[in-house]
Structures are given as structure tokens and as C-alpha cells.
C-alpha positions as CSV (number, residue, x, y, z in Angstrom):
1,M,141.3,142.6,82.6
2,S,138.4,140.9,83.6
3,G,135.1,140.6,82.0
4,K,132.7,140.8,85.2
5,N,131.2,143.5,86.6
6,V,132.2,143.0,90.3
7,P,130.1,145.9,92.8
8,F,131.7,148.7,94.1
9,V,131.6,151.1,96.7
10,P,133.2,155.2,96.6
11,T,135.2,155.5,99.1
12,E,134.4,159.0,100.5
13,R,137.3,160.7,98.9
14,F,136.5,159.0,95.8
15,A,132.9,160.9,95.8
16,S,134.4,163.9,96.5
17,T,136.1,163.7,93.1
18,L,133.6,162.5,91.1
19,T,130.4,163.8,92.6
20,P,127.4,161.0,93.1
21,A,125.5,163.5,90.4
22,I,128.1,163.3,87.6
23,I,129.1,159.6,88.0
24,A,124.9,159.3,87.8
25,A,125.2,161.5,84.8
26,W,127.5,159.5,83.1
27,Q,126.0,156.0,83.5
28,K,122.9,157.3,82.1
29,R,124.4,158.3,78.8
30,L,126.2,154.8,79.4
31,G,122.6,153.2,80.0
32,V,124.3,151.5,82.9
33,D,121.9,150.6,86.1
34,A,123.3,153.1,89.1
35,A,124.0,149.9,91.0
36,T,126.0,148.1,89.2
37,I,129.2,150.5,89.4
38,V,132.0,148.2,89.0
39,D,135.7,148.5,90.7
40,P,138.0,150.5,88.5
41,M,141.0,148.9,86.9
42,R,144.4,149.9,85.9
43,L,145.5,151.3,82.1
44,G,148.9,149.5,83.4
45,D,146.7,146.1,83.5
46,T,146.1,146.5,79.7
47,V,148.7,148.0,77.8
48,A,152.3,149.0,78.3
49,R,153.7,149.8,82.1
50,V,152.1,153.5,82.5
51,S,152.2,156.0,85.3
52,F,149.5,158.1,87.0
53,S,149.9,161.5,88.3
54,S,147.4,164.4,89.9
55,N,147.9,167.7,90.7
56,R,144.8,167.6,93.0
57,T,144.9,167.2,96.7
58,E,141.9,165.1,96.6
59,G,144.0,162.5,94.1
60,L,143.2,160.5,91.5
61,G,139.1,159.7,91.0
62,T,138.2,157.1,88.4
63,L,135.7,154.4,87.3
64,R,135.9,151.8,84.5
65,Y,133.9,149.1,82.9
66,G,135.7,146.7,81.0
67,H,136.3,143.7,78.9
68,M,138.6,141.0,77.3
69,L,138.2,139.9,73.6
70,S,140.5,137.5,71.7
71,Q,142.3,140.4,70.3
72,S,141.6,143.3,72.2
73,A,140.2,144.8,75.1
74,V,137.3,147.3,75.1
75,Y,136.8,149.9,77.9
76,C,134.5,153.1,78.9
77,S,135.9,154.8,81.7
78,L,135.6,158.5,83.6
79,Q,138.5,160.0,85.6
80,T,139.4,163.4,87.3
81,P,142.1,164.9,85.6
82,V,145.1,162.7,85.0
83,R,148.4,162.5,83.9
84,I,149.7,159.2,81.7
85,E,153.0,158.6,80.9
86,C,154.6,156.1,79.9
87,T,158.3,155.9,79.3
88,A,161.2,154.5,77.5
89,E,162.1,152.3,80.4
90,S,158.5,151.2,81.3
91,I,158.6,150.1,77.6
92,R,162.0,148.1,77.8
93,E,160.2,146.4,81.2
94,D,157.3,145.9,79.7
95,P,157.1,145.5,75.6
96,R,153.2,144.8,75.2
97,E,152.5,146.4,71.9
98,V,149.4,147.7,71.9
99,L,147.3,150.6,69.5
100,I,145.1,152.6,71.6
101,A,142.0,153.8,70.1
102,S,139.5,156.2,71.9
103,V,137.2,158.8,72.1
104,S,135.8,161.2,74.6
105,P,132.0,161.9,73.9
106,I,130.9,164.5,76.2
107,R,133.5,165.5,78.5
108,G,137.2,164.9,77.7
109,E,139.7,167.4,76.3
110,S,143.0,166.4,76.0
111,T,146.5,166.9,75.2
112,L,148.9,164.2,74.0
113,W,152.6,164.5,73.7
114,Q,154.9,161.2,71.4
115,R,158.1,161.1,69.3
116,G,158.4,165.1,69.4
117,Q,154.8,166.3,68.1
118,E,151.9,167.9,70.4
119,Y,148.5,166.8,69.9
120,R,145.1,168.2,71.0
121,Y,141.6,166.5,71.3
122,A,138.5,167.7,71.8
123,P,135.5,166.1,72.4
124,R,134.0,163.3,70.2
125,D,138.0,163.0,68.3
126,L,139.3,159.9,67.6
127,I,142.5,159.2,69.2
128,L,144.9,156.7,68.4
129,V,148.3,155.9,70.3
130,P,150.9,152.9,69.7
131,T,152.5,151.8,72.8
132,L,155.6,151.7,70.8
133,Y,157.0,154.8,71.8
134,P,156.6,156.8,75.0
135,F,153.8,159.4,75.2
136,V,152.4,161.4,77.8
137,R,148.5,162.3,78.1
138,A,147.3,165.1,80.2
139,T,143.7,166.0,80.9
140,T,142.7,168.8,82.8
141,T,138.9,168.7,83.4
142,I,136.9,165.4,84.6
143,H,137.0,163.4,82.1
144,E,134.9,160.6,79.7
145,S,136.8,158.0,77.4
146,A,136.0,154.7,75.8
147,G,137.4,152.7,73.2
148,L,139.6,149.6,72.4
149,F,143.2,148.4,73.1
150,I,144.2,146.4,70.2
151,R,147.0,144.2,69.7
152,L,149.7,145.2,67.6
153,S,149.6,141.5,66.3
154,A,146.1,142.1,65.0
155,L,147.2,144.4,62.5
156,G,148.5,141.6,60.9
157,A,151.3,143.4,57.7
158,H,150.2,146.4,58.5
159,R,151.6,146.6,61.8
160,Y,154.0,149.1,60.2
161,L,150.9,151.9,60.2
162,A,151.5,152.4,64.1
163,E,155.5,153.3,63.5
164,R,154.6,155.6,61.0
165,S,154.0,159.6,62.3
166,R,150.7,160.8,62.0
167,R,149.0,163.3,61.5
168,A,146.1,165.0,64.5
169,S,142.8,162.9,64.5
170,G,139.7,164.9,64.4
171,T,136.6,164.8,63.3
172,D,137.4,166.0,59.6
173,T,137.1,163.0,57.4
174,P,134.2,160.8,56.9
175,L,136.1,157.7,58.0
176,A,137.4,159.6,61.5
177,R,133.9,160.4,62.0
178,A,132.4,157.1,61.5
179,T,135.2,155.1,63.8
180,A,135.0,157.3,66.7
181,T,131.2,157.3,66.5
182,F,131.1,153.6,66.3
183,L,134.0,153.0,68.4
184,R,132.2,154.8,71.4
185,R,129.2,152.8,71.1
186,F,130.9,149.6,70.7
187,A,132.9,150.2,73.3
188,V,130.4,150.8,76.0
189,D,127.9,148.2,74.7
190,T,130.7,145.5,75.0
191,A,132.5,147.0,78.1
192,V,129.4,147.1,80.5
193,T,127.5,144.3,79.8
194,G,130.5,141.8,79.2
195,A,128.8,140.7,75.8
196,Q,130.4,138.0,74.0
197,V,131.8,139.7,70.4
198,P,132.0,136.9,67.6
199,A,135.5,136.6,65.9
200,D,134.3,138.7,63.0
201,T,132.8,141.5,64.6
202,E,136.0,141.8,66.9
203,L,138.0,142.0,63.2
204,A,135.5,144.1,61.7
205,V,136.0,146.6,63.9
206,I,139.5,146.6,63.9
207,D,140.0,146.7,60.3
208,L,138.1,150.4,60.6
209,V,140.4,151.2,63.1
210,T,143.2,149.8,61.0
211,A,141.9,152.0,58.5
212,A,141.5,155.2,60.2
213,L,145.1,154.9,61.0
214,A,146.2,154.8,57.7
215,E,144.3,157.9,57.1
216,L,145.9,159.6,59.8
217,T,149.8,158.0,58.2
218,L,148.8,159.2,54.8
219,D,149.5,156.0,53.9
220,D,147.4,155.3,50.7
221,R,148.2,151.4,50.7
222,Y,145.3,150.1,52.7
223,R,141.6,149.7,52.4
224,L,138.7,148.4,54.5
225,Q,138.3,144.6,53.9
226,D,135.1,144.8,54.8
227,D,132.8,148.4,54.7
228,R,129.9,147.4,56.3
229,L,131.3,148.8,59.5
230,Y,131.8,152.2,57.7
231,V,129.1,152.2,55.5
232,R,126.8,151.9,58.4
233,Q,128.2,154.7,60.9
234,T,128.3,157.2,57.8
235,V,124.9,156.9,57.1
236,I,124.0,157.2,60.7
237,D,126.5,160.3,61.0
238,L,124.8,161.7,58.0
239,V,121.3,161.2,58.7
240,A,122.2,163.4,62.0
241,R,123.7,166.4,60.5
242,R,121.4,166.7,57.2
243,Y,118.0,165.4,58.0
244,R,116.2,168.5,57.8
245,D,117.5,169.1,54.5
246,P,113.7,167.6,52.7
247,S,115.9,167.1,49.4
248,F,118.3,164.6,51.7
249,G,117.4,161.0,50.8
250,T,119.0,157.7,49.5
251,D,120.3,159.0,46.5
252,A,122.4,161.8,48.3
253,I,123.5,158.9,50.7
254,A,125.0,157.0,48.1
255,D,126.4,160.4,46.0
256,E,128.5,161.4,49.5
257,L,129.7,157.7,49.9
258,H,129.9,157.6,46.1
259,I,128.8,154.0,46.2
260,S,125.5,152.8,44.0
261,R,121.6,153.2,45.8
262,R,121.5,149.3,45.4
263,H,124.8,148.7,46.9
264,L,123.6,151.1,50.1
265,Y,120.9,148.8,50.9
266,R,122.7,145.6,49.8
267,L,125.1,146.5,53.0
268,F,121.6,146.8,55.2
269,S,120.3,143.8,53.9
270,E,121.5,142.4,57.5
271,L,119.7,144.8,59.7
272,D,115.9,145.6,60.2
273,T,116.1,149.0,58.9
274,S,117.2,150.6,56.1
275,P,118.5,154.2,54.7
276,A,114.9,155.6,54.1
277,E,113.8,154.3,57.5
278,L,116.8,155.8,59.0
279,I,115.8,159.2,57.8
280,A,112.0,158.9,58.4
281,D,112.3,158.1,62.1
282,K,115.3,160.7,62.7
283,R,112.2,163.1,61.3
284,V,109.8,161.8,63.2
285,E,111.6,161.7,66.3
286,A,112.4,165.0,65.9
287,G,109.5,166.7,65.0
288,R,107.8,164.3,68.3
289,E,110.2,166.2,70.2
290,M,109.1,169.7,69.2
291,L,105.8,168.5,69.7
292,E,106.0,168.7,73.2
293,E,109.1,171.4,73.4
294,R,106.8,174.0,71.2
295,P,103.2,173.6,72.3
296,W,101.9,176.2,70.4
297,T,103.9,175.6,66.9
298,R,102.1,174.7,64.5
299,I,101.9,171.2,63.1
300,G,102.6,172.0,59.7
301,D,105.9,174.3,60.1
302,I,107.0,171.4,62.5
303,A,107.0,169.0,59.5
304,T,109.0,171.5,57.8
305,A,111.3,172.4,60.4
306,V,112.2,168.4,60.5
307,G,112.4,167.9,56.9
308,F,109.2,166.6,56.0
309,R,107.8,168.1,52.1
310,S,103.7,167.6,53.6
311,L,102.6,167.7,56.6
312,A,100.5,164.7,55.3
313,T,103.5,162.6,54.5
314,F,104.8,163.4,58.7
315,R,101.1,162.8,59.8
316,N,101.4,159.3,58.3
317,Q,105.1,158.3,59.3
318,F,104.1,159.8,62.7
319,K,101.2,157.4,63.2
320,A,102.6,154.8,61.6
321,R,105.3,154.5,64.7
322,H,103.3,156.3,67.3
323,G,99.7,154.8,66.5
324,I,98.5,158.2,66.9
325,S,98.7,161.5,64.9
326,P,100.5,164.6,65.5
327,L,97.5,166.3,66.4
328,E,96.4,163.9,68.6
329,F,100.0,163.4,70.5
330,R,99.9,166.7,71.3
331,E,96.6,166.7,72.9
332,R,97.7,164.1,74.9
333,I,100.4,166.2,76.0
334,R,98.0,168.9,77.2
335,G,95.9,166.9,79.1
């Protein structure tokens, strides 16, 4: 798989399965310039040989961005309904050992069958599939996916985790949620831009996925070697879910993660922000959206709705970020 973005012009049949509107909406979510559609790449070029089939008369349509790293390959794709099958025979013919780690951010309900078990996945669920064993994965709708193909050799002594039976993945634990969210963002940012990724960053991502795999296999022998990615993503998720609670703050985050407040801030020391700033940013942004969408709602009520304890705090935080007060912002909108 190449890291270069090759210009691609959809055929008439292709456009009829993935309409321009659907493609444009997908690219907008990825942050992609509409002029940079790339040549589709085959999943089989990266993992054990698989077969693709579709029961639609229009055939199978797919768009894919991808980029090779040293121990893995990142991708993001958009596909029409598809059945992907990896058979025992294909594994014997092409025994590349890979762990497929993926997430479907918006579209993408799918079903996986492997080793006598059936797994059903909803959007935003973390999906981990080792190519050591035959599998079938089927989708019934236009499907988005983003993720990583990891060489099992990159798991080192923990390769055995890919051989073990696992429970169905989902978003029911902080680790699963953090891994799924970070994996999607990392895959999109890297696959679309073709950016070079430092070796230590790639290893940290693999470490996070390996920890999630250990959790799915109920193996308590694996511990994150570097918890920065996990903590940072978990903080982002917690802020997104709980910012409206005025009692939610850095102490609540530290308690949730079972770490000290000092350690929490240390893990953010390399970034240009802090947990407290993330909370304030989220509240201000939510307040700005409400100012636009609810022009007759009192500003004090908006401040309360987005988690600020007082109107004065909302006003100060808003002005620090936008250079004007909430009232001035609203007046500009009204024109």
C-alpha cells in the first residue's frame, strides 16, 4: 500500500453506488479537500488474502486512503455493502499475520463471524480481528471504517493475545472508548495526509491497541507501557460527556482515572492545553453554538446549561477565546 495520494475520477457505475453527496459528506468529516479523491486500495494488499463480494447489481464501490508505517498500515475507507471473507485456504497460501484494529465512526453496523462466534458492531465500537483464523465480515449499509493493520510481530511477547478467544468489543469500558476514538483520529490524520509518524508514536498506538486486546481476552497480564495516549483520550471523552455538570472538573477526572491530580497534569505537560482548559473550551464552544441556535434564550440560562457556575465566568472565558462578550457575539449574529 502506498502513502501517495493518487488522483482518482469515479466511474459512472461507481458514482451511482456512492453518490457525490455521500462522498462529499464523508470527506468533510475527514477534513479532506474534495479535489483529492484517491485511487481505491485493496484490503488484500495489506492482510491475508480476502475475497470481496456484493449482492447489489451496482457492484462494489469503495474509496480508501492509506499509508504504510514501519510496523503497521493506517487506512480510512467508505464502502457500499460488502461481504469480506478470509478462508483457511487463503491463509495457507498467504500466511501474513496481522491484527486488524478498526472503528466505524458514523456509518457502519456490521457482523463478524470468527472461530464459531458472532460479533455485532455498532458505530464507534472498537473492532479487533486477527488474521490467524478464517473470518467473514458483512455490512448491510454504506460503511465507513478507519483503523490500523498491525503486524503481529509488533506485539512481541504478547502476540499470544491474538490467538485467544475474545469477548465482543464495544464502548462499554474507558479503555475501549479511548482506543476507538483515538484510533479513528490517528488513522484519518495519518492516512489522508500521508504524514510521517515517529517510531515512538506508532509504538504507543500499538501499545494502546494491545492493551485493549488484552482487555477483550480477559488477560490481566498486560499493562500499558505508556499511558499518555490513553489518559489524554479518556479525558477528552469524559469532557465531551460530562462538561454540562458544573461540579465536573479536574478532580473528578483524576478520581475517574484513579490517578493523582498532579500526575494528570504531568501527562498533559507536553501539550499546549490542560484538562481544565479542555473543559472550559468545551463549555465555551457549546455556549457559542447555543447563542447561534437559540437567539432568544437568556445568556445566563445558556451559561448554566453548558456547565458554568456563573454568568460572569462564562463571559470571561468566552471573551478570552473570542475577543468579545457573549452579548456582543449575539448582537453581531442578529446584525
